[in-house]
ZABASE-727592 format. One record per residue (C-alpha): residue in one letter; x, y, z. Coordinates in pm, whole numbers, plus 50000, padded with zeros to 5 digits. Layout:
REM ZABASE-727592
AXYZ/...
END
This chain:
REM ZABASE-727592
M516505161649778/L519465135349738/E517165099449818/L514615116749617/E517225118049305/Q518715085349402/R515585066849370/V513675086649044/Q514525077148711/I512995092048420/G511945073648139/A510715041447968/S512355021348237/S510875007948568/M510745034148819/K510415038749188/N508305071349241/R508895075649562/V509325112449735/V510995112550074/G511265148450196/M507925161050046/V505845132650079/L506675129350463/A506155166250495/A502525164250362/L502125131750523/V499275132950845/L500645116551125/L497345097651212/S497085062351408/A496015034351211/A494174999951330/A495224968651091/T492214966850874/L491724927850897/S488774901250772/A485684899650946/Q486594867851051/E490324880251197/R487754905751353/A485374877951541/G488194863551731/A486524825951676/L489754811051786/D491354809652133/R494664829052060/P497864807552115/Q500234828552385/R502424855152190/E505644865152387/V507074903352317/L510844903252326/R511474929652551/A514594916652771/A517304887052722/P516644870952362/P516294832752406/Q520314820252449/A522074804452145/G522254766352144/V525454749952317/K527364715352181/D527444697552537/A524664669352635/S524424690052936/S523764722252786/R521644704252498/A519404690752806/L519094722852926/A518284740752571/D515994712852494/S514224719052838/R513954757952749/Q513084750852399/Q509804733252531/Q509194769752689/M509524790252389/T507424798452096/T507864781851771/V508414813651556/L510044845951583/L508124873651396/V510544904551330/D508394933851235/D510954955051073/D508044982250878/W510285012351062/D508485035350833/Y505295025850909/Q505725030051253/F507875062651227/T504825079550994/A501895065951199/P503185065051570/G501025038151792/S500175018051485/Q500894981351442/G501814983151068/G501734949750890/L501804930851232/P498374921151301/Y498374905150916/Y500844880651016/T499984871351368/S495874870051261/A497494839451002/L499664820351284/D496594824751530/L494704802951294/L497364784351206/G497184779351612/L500544779951616/S502594803751949/S504884830451811/S507364859252006/V507614888751834/W510544913251766/D509794949151711/V512844963951504/Q511695001151550/S512004995751983/Q514474973052004/G517084977351743/Q518384951951513/P518624910951653/D521564897351678/S521964863751647/A521554853352002/A517784872551966/L516814845751637/Q518104813551845/G515954793452004/H512974794251737/Q511814767251442/A511344794951234/V512084832451157/I509474849951009/W510844882350919/F508794913950692/T509644950050584/G506314964250466/Y507164996250301/A510274997550469/Y513405012950279/S516265035150323/G515395060050116/L513495069850411/D515515094950616/Q514175079150948/D514435043150837/P518185027250916/G517585000750602/V516114971550442/F517004935250547/T521134952650620/P524374940150592/E523834931950969/N520694915950967/E521924889550660/S525154886150907/A523194873451241/V520604853650995/A523344836250836/A524864823851190/Y521254815651289/L520914793750963/D523854779851016/G522834762951367/G520134747351196/G517244776651188/N514564783850893/L513624819650766/L510934831350587/L511614865550441/S509244889550290/S510654920350155/Q509564941949845/E512474962849906/Y515424937649984/Y517164938749664/A516564979149583/D518044986649928/C521074957549889/C522124962449550/D520214992349378/N520204966149043/G523864958649072/P525374920949192/L523184905349479/T525174899049824/N526264866249920/F523474861850157/M521314860449849/K522524829449669/N524044813149907/Y521284812150195/L517774821149900/G519354801849600/L518754838449378/L520724840049084/D519104874348950/V516304898549072/V514274923748856/D513054952449064/D509684967349081/V507484946548821/T504404956449039/A502524926248960/T498674923449176/A497824885749243/V500164856849276/V499494816649223/G501354783949359/V503614768049125/A503004732649043/G505014704249167/S506394729549410/P506594715149781/I505184748549910/G503484763049636/D501494733149460/G497914737149469/L498054774649607/G495854806149493/P496154821349273/Y495654851449554/A495114883449443/M497514916249632/A495204942249764/R496234968949901/P495734970350261/D493395000250367/D495545014150644/Y498465019150466/D496985049950327/T497975061450631/Y502195069550575/W502395059250213/P498955077950045/A496635062049819/G497185066849458/I501075081349508/Y503305057249434/E500925029849560/G502874996849449/P503134972549591/Y507004974649451/D507494935049474/D510134920949284/E510594888248980/V513334862549061/T515364841148908/V516484808949138/Q519204787749116/P519054755548972/V519444737649329/A516514763649474/G512764760749395/T510064791449314/P506854784649519/F505334812849348/A504464830848980/Y503024858048966/A499624860548807/S498614896848672/P497914898648286/W501264913248237/N503514894448453/S503804857248523/G507594855448644/S508894839748968/S508044858849297/A509364841349524/A512604812849634/N512444785749820/Y516104769649927/Q517204736450137/G520664744050243/A522854725750522/G520464721450778/F518454750550718/K515614759650446/T514474796350307/L511454807950162/Y512004843750045/L508764863349915/A509634892549692/W506374909649791/P504424920850120/L502384891350252/E500224913650383/W498804920250008/V496604889650087/D493884900150253/A491984874650376/A493784858150671/G492744816350540/E494954824450283/R497894839550458/A497814813550672/Q497754788550358/I500934803650279/L502764803950595/G500844772150743/T502704748150445/A505804768550453/L506044763450804/W505354724250770/W508304722950471/M510384736750721/G509684711250962/V507594732351179/S505014708751394/L501674721651273/P498674710751572/A496654678451503/L493424688051372/A490244687451513/D486904678351296/P485254704551196/V481514714251335/L479104728251085/E476624747751183/P472924745751070/I471894760750706/D470304793650740/N467644785050461/A464314792550546/D462824810450262/G463944776050039/N466074796649779/A468594784749621/E471374803849801/Y472444799350103/L475644799150348/V477324767350464/N479474779950772/W482384762951006/A484604769451307/D488044778451255/V490114743351296/A493274752951475/G496004738151249/A494344738150923/T495964756050598/D492484746250394/Y489204729050451/V487594706050187/L483414707550166/E481344678149972/E477864680149923/D475674650849808/D471494645949771/D472244610549933/L472794620150306/D474994586750344/F477134607050063/G477404578649802/S478454606349579/A479174635249675/V480824657449480/I483274683949624/R481714715349621/Y485154739449782/E488054736149870/G490254765050049/P491384785750308/E488264800850416/S485394785750683/Q482354789850488/F480814788450145/E478164803449940/V475944777749766/A474504800849430/Q471844784149191/Q471154754049351/E469004728949210/L465594722549345/G465974695049687/T467524689149968/W471174685949971/H473334670550221/Y476624686850342/R480264676150557/V483844693650567/R487054682150632/A489824701950789/H493304695950603/N497024704850650/P500114694350460/A500944670450784/A496864653950794/D493224655350722/S490944653251054/G487864635251022/W484804645050856/S482724668451033/N478634664451146/T476254665450856/T473754692650802/S471044701450511/A468734724250295/T466084720050134/V465654740749798/T462044748649712/V462594783949500/P464444783149183/A467434808549111/P466894831048801/P468474825048493/A471814845348331/P470794879948223/A472664889647912/L475494914847887/A475554934147595/V478654945447409/I479734978747560/N480335009747341/N482685027647360/P484675041547076/D486605062947195/H487605043647531/S486325072347687/V486295071048084/D482585072848053/F480485044547926/L477425028547955/V476864992348053/D473684975547970/W472084943448004/S468814924947937/D466174924548173/V465414893748384/A461624880948485/G461104883248849/A464554899348946/T464674922249235/S468164941149199/Y471334927848962/T475164929749015/L477494941748795/E480834928748886/E484454944048678/D488284934648707/E491164935748456/Y491754902148498/E489294881748227/I488464852848511/F487914877048764/Y490724870549020/S489604905649232/P486294917749159/E484564948749246/V480794956449227/T480354989248977/Y476334990649045/A473994967449297/G470364980249227/A467094975449034/E467964992848670/S469444969648430/F472394995848265/A474925011048485/Q476155048348376/V479995043548477/T481895077848513/G485735085448555/H486745053148517/P490645041448522/G492335030548214/G493075001648072/T491164970147954/W488224960248160/H486104930348188/F482684931148297/R479884906348467/V476134909248548/R473574889048727/A470524890448851/T468994883149170/S465284867649278/A463124852149538/G464944827049413/G468504835849486/S471304848049233/S471864839348884/V475354824448766/W477574846348610/S476484865548238/N479084869047976/V481754883648048/E482264922147798/S485304940747784/V486024975147733/G489694997147704/V490135029847828/V492395060947807/P493725069348153/L492225089248401/A494035129148394/P497035125548639/V497005148548956/L499695170748928/R501445177949281/A501915212049392/I505375224149344/I507415227749609/N509775256749582/P509955278749889/E513545295449832/G512245311649445/D515335293449300/G515695277448938/A515855242349071/Y512665221749181/W510695193049123/V507555187348889/M505495153649040/W502615140048982/N500195109349138/A500425076848906/S497115068048641/I496195035148622/S497495018148335/A499355045048156/T502465042647977/G504035073147956/Y503255108548025/T503245142747884/L504275169948075/Q504245205947958/E505905237548088/D504785273948010/D505435305648103/D501585317047973/P499385302548246/A496785292447895/F499555274547785/L499605294047429/S503575282747349/P504265250747551/M507375228547561/V507585192247663/R509765184547970/C510975150548083/P509055128347830/G508515091947893/A506885071248130/G508255084848483/N505655111248737/A508505132648827/C510585156448633/P513585177748811/I513465209748657/T517265229348715/G518845260448571/Q515115274348537/P515025315548386/L513485339648618/G509325344748584/G506845328148647/W506255288848481/H502995267448461/Y502815231748451/R500475204748339/V500115168248265/L498425141148072/A499115102648028/M498775081447766/N498375037847719/E497115019647425/F493885033747375/G495055070647398/A495425101647572/S494195112347919/A492775149547950/W494805174548072/S495715176248465/D495295200148659/T497745233148618/Q500685238248922/S502865265548882/T505735281949074/G507535313449099/V511815316549007/F513385350849137/S516885364449126/G516485360249558/A514715375449867/P513895410549865/V516225433750083/L514195454450375/A516005486150395/P516365502050779/I513245523650836/E514445558150942/N511665576951160/G513585593751426/D511415623651466/G509005595151600/D506575603051298/H503285585751264/S504495586750914/Y507255572250746/L508725550950445/V509065515650417/A511345506750120/W513105478749966/G515295464949724/G513765449249330/V513905413649257/G514635396148930/G511615377148816/A509475397248981/T505945415848889/G505405426249259/Y505615431249636/R503325421749856/L504135446350203/E503495428850535/E503175445750845/D502425431051252/S503065437551612/N504495406851676/P507805397951517/A506535359551475/F503965377151224/S501475355751384/S498405377751252/P499905396850937/V498635423050749/V498755431150405/L499675469950391/Y500795467650040/A500775448049748/G501435463549371/A504755464849136/Q506235497749353/T508995490849575/Q508245511749877/Y505255525550090/T504115549550287/V503185539950627/T500455572350770/G498885576151077/Q500245547151288/S499555537551590/N501595540251888/G503565507451967/T506625489551820/W505755477651481/Y507345452751221/Y507325447350852/R508975425050602/V507905415250215/L508375391349940/A507695389449552/Y505555372249361/N504705371048985/E502345345648802/G503935312648880/G504645319649264/V506385338949577/S509945342849690/P510945341049989/Y510615364450285/S512955395550352/N514495403450638/I512375422850882/E513125458050992/S510735471351251/V510295514251406/S508745521551711/L506825552551808/P506925565952136/V504215568052421/Y503865595452606/L502155596652953/P499725619553099/L501555648553231/I499225648653628/L499965684153803/R498965685954186/N497935715754426/P500555715354720/
END
């Protein structure tokens, strides 16, 4: 419990909300493959060669001319980027999983850059020699932090020393870590590495933002994003969804000599989320959030490609994209323009014109994806061309493809004001009918400009009954679909919702003593919680425990008896319903089972035990196996003894526990009794 006590802070301040031993004990060790986009799974690119370092790492740089020539020769054979896979806890709890690694390799594949992989779990911590010879090191830590017993720590002083030596030799570093500051400094002073190699002045731990955007004027972030940060599905394997999800991203303040390439773009946070720094012969980029939370490989490639180019890593020459024929045989106003990925591209520019010579072209799309969904197109024939881009160069224009629109798109529905005066988690969203519409799509988002929309309803009805909605302020929009395609989005309407009731976790108190934790899942948008305790399961005389914003409460010095708990969450709109109830029992100790006296081998005998403080009853178990693989309950009640009658021959084992309304005590010691087995007497005639 030490790690847990160090991590949990009760009160209104930011809280890590991690439970180490209890969570790990409850996890199912499943193997999880990274859930990547369809574009990544398709494997459209010829993948660059990727070496996994298993033996001697690249040799450190040397100073004499002949050695430099040798080193230059070796450099040409080495990979450009070294990926240091340091999400150690992920692989520990999900054996065989690649953790966050595919989120980085897939982005580098799109960029056409070769890379090596150093896996910390299997190879140990890399020293400075392992880093030398690579133009850049990308180091990522996932959810790892040293509070997990099996984890050696996140970007430790040993790592700082090795990387500092690599950077002093002319290297470059991209570090993505949400727990670096918490692990190294615990809200204290920054390390020298943070100040002298990352350009940091201060860090705020655990701001938990959900979107990032490039900062105008930054050599890295200018024009990039915004990017929604979405929880990778496979993270559930080792850190269950709904329990302390994170990301526990940090907010940074940089020194005047450093830059701020990215900022958070959440409604509640717009602080700096990254730092870029140029030192004496090296460059660094620190992302205070997990890059793998940017779900699209193209978006991750955009971030990595721009950063690596800034660090001096050469990107491949760009080939001209190839536009695929547009499938729009039905002539509707909605169709897909698609092109092949170009190795080394960080983004694409798609132009549209009704003039085949592109004399009046307009840009329809700029971004990292290699496709664009055209919607609400006007009648006529439209022509398209695309070119690839990275920070170093533009490709030439692609071939031209065309689409003809003969069926107009439907008009947008009108979304009604959402009537929810009680801020209930159940409410109705309604909109106007559209003539000719065959279906409607209702979307919601916590951002009014719909950074990360989710589909709430898709179907033929012109309303949607929403039930069990998470708390907070939510924005809705709807569009209609007909034979002509989809309409533009409707007006946006918003609704405020109280939090959902928290889920109270089972109380782990196998010792049955007066010290234990009461914990619950965080509720979306909750600004505080009220935890009630009572010795009455009906909560007729409750008392409040651990008031504040945290979602874990340490109980100490609890009196004997059964204790019951429930919790509710609060936000600006009100309070949730009460959670489920969880209980535990507090006892003076385990019962002590007396030795069983049965010297005459009788088939009836007394089993007795000592009373326990806090108990309302006892449960006596019997088994023919001392391991109690198939125990039978002989007695449950308030007495402290039980007479066994009519017992069969053999050896029998007994144990007893105490119980009350809250739970059970530990088991007693085990006592046994043996009944003789008589062999039949066989008489023979001489």
